[in-house]
ZALUM-580995 format. One record per residue (C-alpha): z, x, y; residue in three letters. Coordinates in steps of 0.02 Angstrom, whole numbers, padded with zeros to 5 digits, always signed. Last residue first. Layout:
<sites>
ZXYAla...
</sites>
This chain:
<sites>
+02708+04733-10654Gln+02539+04718-10559Arg+02402+04701-10683Val+02294+04853-10698Gly+02105+04863-10645Ala+01990+04831-10797Cys+01810+04806-10748His+01766+04842-10566Arg+01918+04951-10518Ala+01910+05044-10682Ile+01727+05086-10654Phe+01755+05140-10478Asp+01900+05258-10524Lys+01794+05340-10666His+01649+05361-10545Ser+01491+05273-10588Pro+01360+05354-10709Leu+01189+05404-10645Lys+01247+05578-10597Pro+01274+05624-10785Val+01097+05571-10835Asn+00990+05715-10768Ala+01106+05850-10822Asp+01118+05784-10999Ile+00927+05767-11019Ile+00899+05936-10941Gln+01021+06021-11053Lys+00941+05956-11208Leu+00763+06000-11146Asn+00821+06181-11107Ala+00897+06201-11275Leu+00733+06137-11361Tyr+00628+06254-11249Glu+00740+06400-11295Met+00721+06361-11480Leu+00531+06354-11465Gln+00526+06522-11382Pro+00641+06591-11520Leu+00531+06538-11663Pro+00626+06416-11775Leu+00672+06495-11945Val+00812+06605-11870Asp+00938+06462-11879Ala+00926+06466-12070Leu+01017+06636-12064Pro+01182+06547-12011Gln+01268+06641-11873Tyr+01349+06813-11857Asp+01500+06903-11782Arg+01578+06741-11726Pro+01675+06735-11561Val+01861+06683-11575Ile+01905+06685-11386Gly+02008+06534-11354Gln+01870+06416-11305Gly+01770+06474-11453Leu+01904+06432-11575Met+01960+06268-11483Val+01781+06206-11463Gln+01723+06243-11637Leu+01880+06161-11717Trp+01837+06001-11627Ala+01655+06005-11669Val+01696+06031-11852Glu+01792+05868-11865Ala+01976+05839-11833Phe+02061+05711-11938Leu+02029+05778-12110Glu+01893+05690-12206Asn+01909+05801-12365Asn+01902+05969-12274Asp+01780+05989-12134Arg+01683+06150-12144Phe+01656+06273-12009Ile+01536+06421-12018Arg+01518+06545-11875Gly+01493+06685-12006Thr+01633+06817-11991Ala+01740+06736-11854Glu+01717+06566-11927Phe+01764+06617-12103Leu+01918+06714-12039Ala+01986+06569-11939Met+01965+06446-12081Arg+02046+06566-12207His+02197+06598-12099Lys+02213+06412-12066Leu+02226+06366-12252Ser+02335+06518-12281Glu+02464+06457-12160Pro+02500+06569-12013Val+02582+06734-11990Glu+02641+06766-11816Met+02572+06899-11701Asp+02490+06792-11566Arg+02632+06668-11565Cys+02764+06799-11550Gln+02668+06889-11412Arg+02648+06721-11322Trp+02839+06689-11325Phe+02886+06866-11280Ala+02783+06855-11120Thr+02629+06930-11045Asp+02544+06961-11208Ser+02406+06831-11207Arg+02248+06860-11309Glu+02275+06690-11395Thr+02212+06613-11556Ala+02385+06592-11636Lys+02451+06463-11514Tyr+02296+06347-11510His+02271+06370-11698Leu+02448+06309-11731Ile+02388+06140-11666Ile+02241+06133-11790Phe+02349+06189-11936Asp+02477+06054-11907Arg+02339+05925-11896Ile+02282+05984-12066Arg+02460+05979-12138Glu+02502+05804-12069Tyr+02347+05732-12145Glu+02373+05816-12312Phe+02552+05753-12320Ala+02500+05573-12269Leu+02372+05573-12410Gln+02496+05643-12539Ala+02629+05522-12492Asn+02517+05368-12501Tyr+02454+05430-12673Glu+02630+05459-12744Ala+02680+05284-12681Ile+02525+05208-12763Thr+02566+05295-12924Cys+02749+05244-12925Ala+02712+05059-12899Asp+02847+04980-12792Ser+02885+04801-12836Gly+02747+04676-12827Ala+02584+04658-12733Ala+02606+04831-12657Pro+02518+04865-12490Phe+02402+05010-12518Met+02277+04972-12384Gln+02412+04902-12273Ala+02516+05058-12295Leu+02367+05166-12259Arg+02336+05075-12094Val+02526+05093-12055Ile+02525+05278-12075Gly+02357+05311-11997Thr+02407+05210-11839Gln+02574+05294-11821Ile+02491+05464-11846Leu+02365+05417-11714His+02502+05376-11589Ile+02575+05552-11606Ser+02403+05642-11615Thr+02369+05677-11435Ser+02312+05855-11462Glu+02461+05948-11392Leu+02578+05801-11424Pro+02701+05900-11527Glu+02694+05847-11707Met+02844+05752-11772Phe+02877+05675-11942Gly+02904+05515-12038Ser+03044+05447-11930Ser+02936+05490-11782Leu+02803+05368-11827Gly+02808+05265-11987Ile+02935+05291-12128Ala+02905+05181-12280Val+03055+05116-12380Cys+03055+05025-12549Asn+03085+05183-12653Arg+03024+05330-12546Tyr+02870+05323-12433Trp+02855+05459-12305Ser+02905+05595-12430Arg+02963+05774-12386Ala+02974+05710-12207Arg+02872+05806-12080Arg+02882+05956-11965Gly+02911+05993-11782Thr+03092+05981-11726Arg+03132+05885-11571Phe+03240+05881-11417Arg+03187+05772-11267Leu+03241+05810-11087Thr+03237+05692-10942Arg+03166+05713-10768Pro+03235+05599-10635Glu+03112+05464-10579Ala+02954+05435-10481Leu+02914+05615-10444Pro+02797+05644-10292Ala+02618+05690-10338Gly+02519+05835-10406Glu+02669+05903-10505Leu+02679+06088-10542Asn+02843+06137-10464Gly+02936+05998-10549Met+02875+06062-10718Leu+02919+06244-10691Val+03088+06196-10621Ser+03123+06083-10772Thr+03079+06226-10891Ala+03192+06347-10800Glu+03340+06222-10800Asp+03308+06193-10991Glu+03317+06376-11022Ser+03166+06476-11086Met+03125+06586-11233His+03235+06519-11376Ala+03223+06344-11297Ser+03037+06342-11330Ser+02940+06231-11211Phe+02846+06072-11193Val+02833+06023-11004His+02793+05842-10961Gly+02697+05736-10843Asn+02632+05558-10851Gly+02540+05504-10693Ala+02566+05336-10605Arg+02493+05161-10586His+02320+05184-10656Gln+02369+05316-10785Leu+02328+05500-10771Pro+02408+05611-10903Ile+02457+05786-10855Arg+02533+05895-10996Trp+02625+06064-10973Gln+02637+06206-11097Trp+02757+06325-11185Gly+02848+06484-11147Ala+02758+06569-10999Ser+02649+06420-10958His+02500+06338-11037Ala+02414+06193-10951Ile+02360+06045-11055Ser+02265+05918-10949Gln+02206+05751-11013Thr+02035+05681-10971Tyr+01952+05545-10861Pro+02025+05623-10710Arg+02084+05501-10575Thr+02089+05623-10429Arg+02196+05628-10269Ala+02359+05648-10367Gly+02450+05507-10452Asn+02631+05477-10414Glu+02749+05550-10539Ala+02830+05513-10710Pro+02946+05644-10782Val+02964+05731-10951Ala+03055+05890-11005Val+03009+05936-11182Ala+03104+06038-11313Arg+03076+06122-11477Asp+02926+06234-11455Cys+02919+06362-11599Pro+02770+06291-11693Leu+02736+06407-11836Trp+02921+06452-11877His+02965+06278-11809Thr+02880+06196-11959Trp+03032+06117-12040Asp+03006+06004-12196Glu+03130+05861-12188Tyr+03230+05788-12329Gly+03246+05612-12389Val+03425+05561-12390Gly+03398+05369-12422Leu+03520+05297-12296Ala+03519+05431-12156Asp+03343+05498-12176Gly+03228+05360-12234Ile+03331+05218-12163Leu+03407+05275-12001Leu+03270+05399-11961Ala+03360+05446-11795Arg+03200+05535-11735Phe+03111+05366-11719Gly+03183+05205-11790Ser+03019+05144-11858Cys+03075+05138-12041Asp+02981+05005-12131Ile+03077+04907-12262Phe+03002+04816-12412Leu+03094+04676-12505Asp+03203+04618-12363Gly+03376+04567-12310Ala+03439+04555-12128Val+03630+04546-12118Glu+03721+04484-11968Lys+03895+04556-11937Gly+03877+04563-11747Asp+03849+04751-11754Glu+03700+04725-11870Leu+03690+04746-12057Arg+03534+04808-12148Val+03484+04738-12315Ala+03432+04777-12497Glu+03375+04955-12490Ile+03330+05025-12659Phe+03452+05137-12745Gly+03402+05063-12912Ser+03573+05030-12988Glu+03690+05007-12844Ala+03563+04924-12732Asn+03582+04997-12560Leu+03655+04916-12404Ser+03617+04997-12237Thr+03751+04998-12104His+03770+04997-11913Ile+03603+04922-11851Ile+03595+04876-11669Arg+03537+04703-11626Gly+03394+04591-11563Glu+03303+04504-11698Ile+03111+04480-11681Arg+03020+04364-11801Lys+02828+04400-11825Val+02728+04238-11822Gly+02567+04267-11735Ala+02640+04230-11565Gln+02772+04357-11601Gln+02643+04487-11642Ser+02540+04454-11485Gly+02687+04471-11369Ala+02751+04625-11459Arg+02582+04707-11448Leu+02584+04693-11257Tyr+02761+04752-11248Arg+02721+04905-11359Ala+02569+04942-11253Tyr+02674+04928-11096Leu+02803+05057-11162Gly+02660+05172-11213Ala+02586+05169-11036Asp+02405+05211-11067Phe+02282+05356-11073His+02132+05307-11181Phe+01994+05356-11297Ala+01814+05387-11267His+01647+05439-11335Val+01509+05442-11202Thr+01327+05451-11253Gly+01253+05521-11410Glu+01080+05596-11390Leu+00918+05527-11463Pro+00844+05498-11286Ser+00779+05357-11180Asn+00950+05311-11119Pro+01096+05424-11169Ile+01173+05329-11309Arg+01337+05228-11337Pro+01366+05218-11148Leu+01525+05140-11090Arg+01533+05219-10919Asp+01634+05355-10836Phe+01632+05487-10702Arg+01760+05619-10642Asp+01621+05750-10636Ser+01715+05861-10763Lys+01726+05715-10879Ala+01540+05669-10873Val+01498+05852-10908Lys+01616+05865-11052Tyr+01564+05701-11129Asn+01378+05750-11117Phe+01417+05912-11212Ser+01269+06035-11207Phe+01327+06126-11050Asp+01487+06146-11152Trp+01410+06290-11253Leu+01380+06387-11090Asp+01198+06429-11048Pro+01082+06529-11160Val+00965+06681-11155Gln+01056+06837-11207Gly+00973+06850-11372Ala+01141+06839-11458Ala+01175+06681-11359Lys+01010+06605-11423Ala+01068+06634-11600Arg+01242+06569-11565Leu+01167+06411-11488Trp+01062+06388-11643His+01220+06409-11746His+01310+06284-11633His+01184+06147-11670Phe+01227+06132-11859Pro+01083+06182-11968Val+01028+06057-12098Leu+00877+06000-11994Gly+00900+06040-11813Leu+01076+05987-11753Pro+01099+05903-11584Arg+01196+05966-11437Gly+01386+05950-11432Ile+01441+05783-11509Ala+01584+05672-11457Gly+01755+05709-11386Phe+01780+05859-11277Ala+01906+05995-11319His+01891+06074-11147Met+01898+06251-11087Tyr+01983+06344-10950Lys+02043+06527-10939Asp+02145+06588-10793Gly+02284+06670-10898Ile+02208+06711-11067Arg+02169+06607-11225Gly+02284+06463-11171Trp+02284+06474-10980Asn+02211+06301-10960Glu+02160+06174-11097Phe+02060+06019-11047Gln+02076+05870-11164Ile+01936+05747-11195Gly+01846+05591-11140Leu+01992+05487-11087Lys+01984+05320-11002Phe+02127+05250-10895Thr+02257+05123-10943Ala+02379+05021-10843Gln+02437+04947-11007Thr+02399+04761-10973Gln+02238+04795-10877Arg+02177+04917-11016Met+02209+04792-11151Phe+02120+04659-11055Asp+01967+04772-11029Asp+01969+04824-11211Glu+01985+04642-11283Asn+02099+04659-11431Leu+02044+04586-11598Gly+02187+04675-11695Leu+02051+04764-11795Val+01967+04814-11634Asn+02132+04888-11565Asn+02150+04993-11724Phe+01966+05049-11722Ile+01981+05094-11535Gln+02137+05203-11573Ile+02015+05311-11680Pro+01951+05385-11512Pro+02107+05499-11474Ile+02261+05448-11379Thr+02364+05497-11228Ala+02527+05407-11180Glu+02645+05461-11313Gly+02794+05502-11198Val+02895+05347-11233Gly+03038+05418-11333Val+03111+05248-11352Thr+03283+05189-11283Gly+03418+05099-11382Ile+03505+04965-11286Asp+03362+04846-11307Asp+03400+04846-11489Ser+03270+04819-11624Glu+03248+04725-11784Val+03075+04666-11835Leu+03050+04526-11961Thr+02889+04498-12061Ile+02884+04354-12189Asp+02735+04380-12310Val+02579+04279-12355Thr+02576+04207-12178Asn+02452+04325-12110Gly+02435+04484-12214Leu+02302+04573-12107Leu+02348+04523-11933Lys+02537+04511-11974Val+02530+04691-12047Leu+02431+04756-11904Leu+02539+04694-11762Ser+02704+04729-11849Ala+02665+04910-11877Ser+02595+04936-11699Met+02754+04847-11644Trp+02872+04960-11732Gly+02779+05122-11699Ala+02753+05091-11506Thr+02931+05039-11480Gly+03028+04928-11600Gly+03148+04988-11735Gly+03180+04936-11913Val+03039+04833-11985Ile+03086+04713-12122Val+02953+04647-12239Val+02990+04489-12343Lys+02886+04412-12483Ser+02851+04556-12597Ile+02814+04492-12771Arg+02956+04525-12895Asn+02942+04650-13030Gly+03053+04771-12944Gln+03158+04683-12808Met
</sites>
């Protein structure tokens, strides 16, 4: 295929990764290439990636999806952040809320002014200055870009949705736009004897599907990037020891929270994700510290509604492929790597992988420089997300179980060690090269789990303390006055985007 213009793309695997890939490529490339997706209805998908982060709105907007229709079709609810419970210490609660906290003064980030006021003993909780947090905790929601009559940012949202319904929704639009779907199980991958490039995949019925560029969305199986091409896997379980998850759908509880819950247990953590028609629940745990039966018992004992199916266990290994793009194959989603869903990054990593591929889509052949750049960008993103997730485990005071003692005492990557030390000494946080999580995200997790800076930026001392206290009081008053004006989360959904009966 080298030297020839790419005219045929073959996507192996459906699910969220496959249909997100097909949707974006057909939207951006139109009829300039032929896109075929091969999937088997007999092969299940992981299907636990139901919580997202705000960049999913960009992806949906590029596809031209109407937000209310998308929510109706996927039984979605709104998400304003993630609440963490029992992570720093048993009984602790804090939220990684989306959006801004406070408002900077000049060149000084807001949290340094807050740290100064805190040192003077005259300040409320940091999250009192987060509109998203206050709205989330009152179970309210509205699409509000700005707080009226103020310079403050309004709500910043993502979604909880049924990943299976999202894939079905995207599949319908993709096929209507020209993507060809072939039902079948792949039994063989044909490689070119000289170049080692993939030429075709063969199905159980003998049919061969040839292509110029192959996208591996086959999940943990990694049929192309792993089995056929032998690309290795970088294992991160020495930093992220959880390697199992028990998942079960359940009836919703009394509340429809506009946030995800992450509840730490003795050897891992539990997620609660509210959808319109049910709740997603799971228990991520370390099999070296807890049996599957114990993990299942913990999960089933902490549901808010009756279970709707039997619990099922997923096995995984945190890490990433040594290369996500190799020869004429690009791995998207779980075939490229796995990050436990603690910060809802699974669907985002599908999004960023396929967006980068679209941006670097080769006109002809496979340019080595483009492939190297793609792999470098993906590796950087994975590693920075990895560090952010490790932070949740490392920054703990828990010593009640062997699991938490191991996490507290483990050595962490130098990149994370430096960031934690810098914040603890000076309160400073710097975003590295447009990494996914901004300063405000790192701030909330570090403070929420007990890393308290010994100092703050000296520029924060310029404003006289009485003026600073007046400024903080005004910010808090604006937020507190506007939160009660928003409708309840449940009422907003009922009026604008109530789910379609399946």
